[in-house]
C-alpha positions in Angstrom: 29.5 52.0 4.5 30.2 51.5 0.8 30.6 47.8 1.4 27.2 47.6 3.1 25.6 49.6 0.3 27.1 47.2 -2.3 25.8 44.2 -0.4 22.4 45.6 -0.2 22.4 46.5 -3.9 23.6 43.0 -4.7 20.8 41.4 -2.7 18.2 43.6 -4.5 19.8 42.6 -7.8 19.7 38.9 -6.9 16.0 39.1 -5.8 15.1 40.9 -9.0 16.9 38.2 -11.0 15.1 35.4 -9.2 11.8 37.1 -9.9 12.7 37.5 -13.5 13.6 33.8 -13.7 10.3 32.9 -12.2 8.5 34.9 -14.7 10.5 33.3 -17.5 9.7 29.9 -16.1 6.0 30.8 -16.2 6.4 31.9 -19.8 8.1 28.7 -20.7 5.2 26.8 -19.2 2.7 28.7 -21.1 4.6 28.1 -24.4 5.0 24.4 -24.5 7.1 24.5 -27.7 9.8 26.3 -25.7 10.3 23.3 -23.5 12.6 20.7 -25.1 12.0 17.3 -23.4 15.3 15.4 -22.8 17.4 18.5 -23.3 16.4 20.4 -20.2 14.7 19.9 -16.9 11.0 20.4 -16.4 10.0 24.1 -16.0 9.2 25.3 -12.5 5.5 25.8 -12.0 4.6 22.7 -13.9 1.4 20.9 -12.8 1.5 18.0 -10.5 -0.8 15.1 -11.2 -1.6 12.6 -8.4 -3.1 9.3 -9.3 -2.9 5.5 -10.0 -1.2 3.8 -12.9 -4.2 1.4 -13.4 -6.9 4.0 -13.2 -8.7 5.1 -16.4 -9.7 8.3 -14.6 -6.0 9.2 -14.0 -5.3 8.1 -17.5 -7.7 10.6 -19.0 -5.7 13.4 -17.5 -2.4 12.0 -18.5 -3.6 11.7 -22.0 -4.6 15.3 -22.3 -1.4 16.5 -20.6 0.6 14.4 -23.1 -1.4 15.3 -26.2 -1.0 19.0 -25.4 2.7 18.4 -24.6 2.3 20.0 -21.1 5.3 19.1 -18.9 4.0 17.7 -15.5 5.1 15.9 -12.5 3.4 12.5 -12.0 3.0 11.6 -8.3 1.8 8.0 -7.8 -0.5 7.5 -4.8 -0.4 4.1 -3.0 -3.7 2.3 -3.0 -3.7 2.4 0.9 -2.7 6.1 1.1 -5.7 8.2 2.1 -3.6 10.9 3.8 -2.1 12.4 0.6 -5.4 13.0 -1.3 -7.3 14.0 1.9 -4.7 16.7 2.6 -5.1 18.0 -0.9 -8.9 17.9 -1.5 -10.5 16.7 1.7 -11.2 13.1 0.6 -9.6 9.9 -0.7 -9.9 10.4 -4.5 -7.8 10.4 -7.6 -6.8 11.9 -9.9 -5.9 15.3 -8.4 -4.1 18.1 -10.2 -2.2 20.7 -8.3 -0.8 23.8 -10.0 1.8 25.6 -7.9 0.3 28.9 -6.7 -3.2 27.6 -7.1 -5.4 25.2 -5.2 -5.7 21.5 -5.9 -8.6 20.1 -7.9 -10.1 16.6 -8.5 -12.5 14.9 -11.0 -10.9 14.0 -14.3 -13.3 16.0 -16.5 -12.9 19.1 -14.4 -9.1 18.8 -14.7 -9.3 18.3 -18.5 -11.5 21.4 -18.8 -9.0 23.4 -16.8 -6.2 22.3 -19.2 -8.3 22.9 -22.3 -9.9 26.2 -21.1 -6.8 28.0 -20.0 -4.9 29.6 -22.8 -1.6 29.3 -21.0 -1.8 25.6 -21.7 -2.3 26.2 -25.4 -5.5 26.2 -27.6 -8.2 23.7 -27.2 -7.2 20.4 -28.8 -10.1 18.0 -28.4 -13.3 18.0 -30.4 -16.6 17.2 -28.6 -17.7 13.7 -27.7 -20.1 12.1 -30.2 -22.7 9.3 -29.8 -20.7 6.1 -30.2 -23.3 3.7 -28.9 -21.7 1.0 -31.0 -18.4 1.3 -29.1 -20.2 1.7 -25.8 -22.1 -1.6 -26.4 -18.9 -3.4 -27.4 -17.0 -2.2 -24.3 -20.0 -3.3 -22.2 -19.5 -6.8 -23.6 -15.8 -6.6 -22.7 -16.3 -5.2 -19.3 -16.9 -8.5 -17.4 -13.9 -10.5 -18.7 -11.8 -7.3 -18.5 -12.6 -6.9 -14.8 -12.2 -10.6 -14.0 -8.9 -10.8 -15.8 -7.6 -7.4 -14.9 -8.1 -7.2 -11.1 -6.2 -10.3 -10.2 -3.3 -9.1 -12.4 -3.2 -5.7 -10.8 -2.4 -7.2 -7.4 0.2 -9.6 -8.9 2.1 -6.9 -10.8 5.4 -6.0 -9.3 5.7 -2.7 -11.2 2.4 -0.9 -10.8 3.4 1.8 -8.3 0.2 2.0 -6.3 0.6 -1.7 -5.4 4.2 -1.5 -4.1 3.3 -3.0 -0.7 1.3 -5.9 0.6 -0.9 -3.5 2.5 -1.7 -1.6 -0.7 -2.6 -4.8 -2.5 -4.7 -6.1 0.3 -6.6 -2.7 0.4 -7.4 -3.1 -3.3 -8.8 -6.6 -2.8 -10.9 -5.4 0.2 -12.5 -2.5 -1.8 -12.9 -4.2 -5.3 -15.3 -7.1 -5.3 -15.4 -9.9 -7.8 -18.3 -12.2 -8.4 -18.6 -15.4 -6.4 -17.5 -18.3 -8.7 -20.4 -20.6 -7.7 -23.3 -18.1 -7.9 -22.0 -15.3 -10.1 -23.3 -12.8 -7.5 -21.3 -9.7 -6.8 -21.6 -8.3 -3.3 -21.8 -4.6 -2.5 -18.5 -3.1 -1.5 -19.7 -2.9 2.1 -20.7 -6.5 2.3 -17.6 -7.7 0.4 -15.4 -5.8 2.9 -17.0 -7.8 5.7 -15.9 -11.2 4.3 -12.9 -12.9 5.8 -9.7 -11.9 4.0 -9.1 -15.5 3.0 -12.5 -15.7 1.3 -11.7 -12.6 -0.8 -8.4 -14.0 -1.8 -10.0 -17.3 -2.7 -12.3 -15.5 -5.2 -9.4 -13.5 -6.7 -7.3 -16.7 -7.0 -10.2 -18.4 -8.8 -10.3 -15.9 -11.6 -6.5 -16.0 -11.9 -6.6 -19.7 -12.3 -9.4 -19.4 -14.8 -7.4 -17.1 -17.1 -7.3 -19.4 -20.1 -11.1 -19.7 -20.2 -11.6 -16.0 -19.7 -9.0 -15.2 -22.4 -10.9 -17.2 -24.9 -14.1 -15.4 -24.1 -12.4 -12.0 -24.2 -10.6 -12.7 -27.5 -13.9 -13.6 -29.1 -15.5 -10.3 -28.1 -12.4 -8.4 -29.1 -12.8 -9.5 -32.7 -16.2 -7.9 -32.8 -14.6 -4.5 -32.5 -13.1 -4.7 -36.0 -14.7 -1.9 -38.1 -15.6 0.3 -35.1 -12.4 2.3 -35.1 -12.1 5.0 -37.8 -8.3 5.2 -38.0 -5.1 4.8 -36.0 -5.2 8.5 -35.2 -8.8 8.9 -34.0 -11.5 6.5 -33.0 -14.2 8.6 -34.6 -14.4 10.2 -38.1 -14.3 13.8 -36.9 -10.8 13.6 -35.5 -9.1 13.7 -32.1 -11.8 14.2 -29.5 -13.2 13.3 -26.1 -14.2 10.0 -27.8 -10.5 9.1 -27.8 -10.0 10.2 -24.2 -12.8 7.9 -23.1 -11.9 5.0 -25.4 -8.1 4.8 -24.9 -8.4 5.3 -21.2 -10.6 2.3 -21.0 -8.8 0.1 -23.4 -5.2 0.7 -22.5 -5.6 -1.5 -19.3 -6.1 -4.6 -21.4 -2.5 -4.4 -22.5 -1.6 -5.8 -19.0 -3.3 -9.1 -20.0 -1.0 -11.6 -21.8 -2.4 -13.7 -24.6 -4.9 -11.2 -26.1 -5.6 -11.4 -29.8 -6.4 -7.9 -30.8 -8.0 -7.0 -34.1 -5.6 -5.1 -36.4 -7.4 -1.8 -36.2 -7.5 -1.9 -32.3 -3.8 -2.9 -32.1 -2.8 0.0 -34.5 -4.9 2.5 -32.7 -3.6 1.6 -29.2 0.0 1.8 -30.3 -0.5 5.1 -32.1 -2.4 6.7 -29.3 0.2 5.5 -26.8 2.8 7.3 -28.8 0.8 10.5 -29.3 -0.4 10.8 -25.7 3.0 9.8 -24.2 1.1 7.2 -22.1 2.8 3.8 -23.0 1.0 0.5 -23.1 1.7 -2.2 -20.5 2.7 -4.9 -22.9 6.1 -5.3 -21.5 4.8 -6.2 -18.0 1.8 -8.2 -19.2 0.8 -11.2 -17.1 
C-alpha cells in the first residue's frame, strides 16, 4: 500500500514539475533576453512561421521576429504545397504564423501587429510608416528589371527551399507570368496558365539569356537611389520603422542577382539590416 501511495505521489510531483517547466518556458518566451541563442535550444511555445524564402511578405514577418529577438521556428512551404497552408488557415497563402495553444493566422501586417501589440513579445519596436513617395517611385522603376531578372533565377536556384523539386519549380512558372519578348504584353495569370508548358519555359529562358542587358538597365536605375536612404540603420530619418520593413523586404531579393552595382548607401543599409534583422542576404548564392 505504501508503495502504491509513493508511486501516486511521485506521479503527482512529476506532473506538477512538468507544468512548472511549461510555465517557465512561457516566461522565457515572454522575456526574450532570457533566451541565449547558441547556448540553449529554442524555448517551447515559440511561434512557428510558415513561408517562402523568396517572398517579401514572409520576409516582413521574419524581419520583425528577428529585430525583436523572438525565437521562432521557420517552416518552409514548397511552392506546390497547398495542403499545409490550407490545413492551417483554409487556403493556399503565406506567410502563416502559428503560436502553440492559439490558432494560426495569415496576412503579414496582421502577423506583425500581433507581434508588436502583445506585451509578451516585448514593447513596440517600429515607428509608423511615413510618406516615402521618393522611394516608392524609385522601386517602381526597378520593379520591371527586378522581376525579369529575379523570377528566372528563383527557379534555377538549388538552395531556395520552396523550389526543391521540379514540380515546385514548374508550379512557380505556371503561376508567375513574364512579358512576351516580342510584344512586351503580360498575360493574366489565368491566360498564362493555359499556355503550353514549353511556351512558358521559352519566355523564362529568354529573360535568363537577356541577363546582361537587363543588368545594365537595373544598375543604371540603382544609382538613382543614392541619397534616398537616411542611414545604414534606418531608411527614414525618424528611425527604425515600418518604412524599413517594406523597404528591406523588397530590396533583399536583388541580392540573388549577380553583377549588380549597388550605390554605397544601399549596400551599407542592406548589410546592416541583414545583421540587425537576422535575415541574411542571398549574395553567396547569387546567379
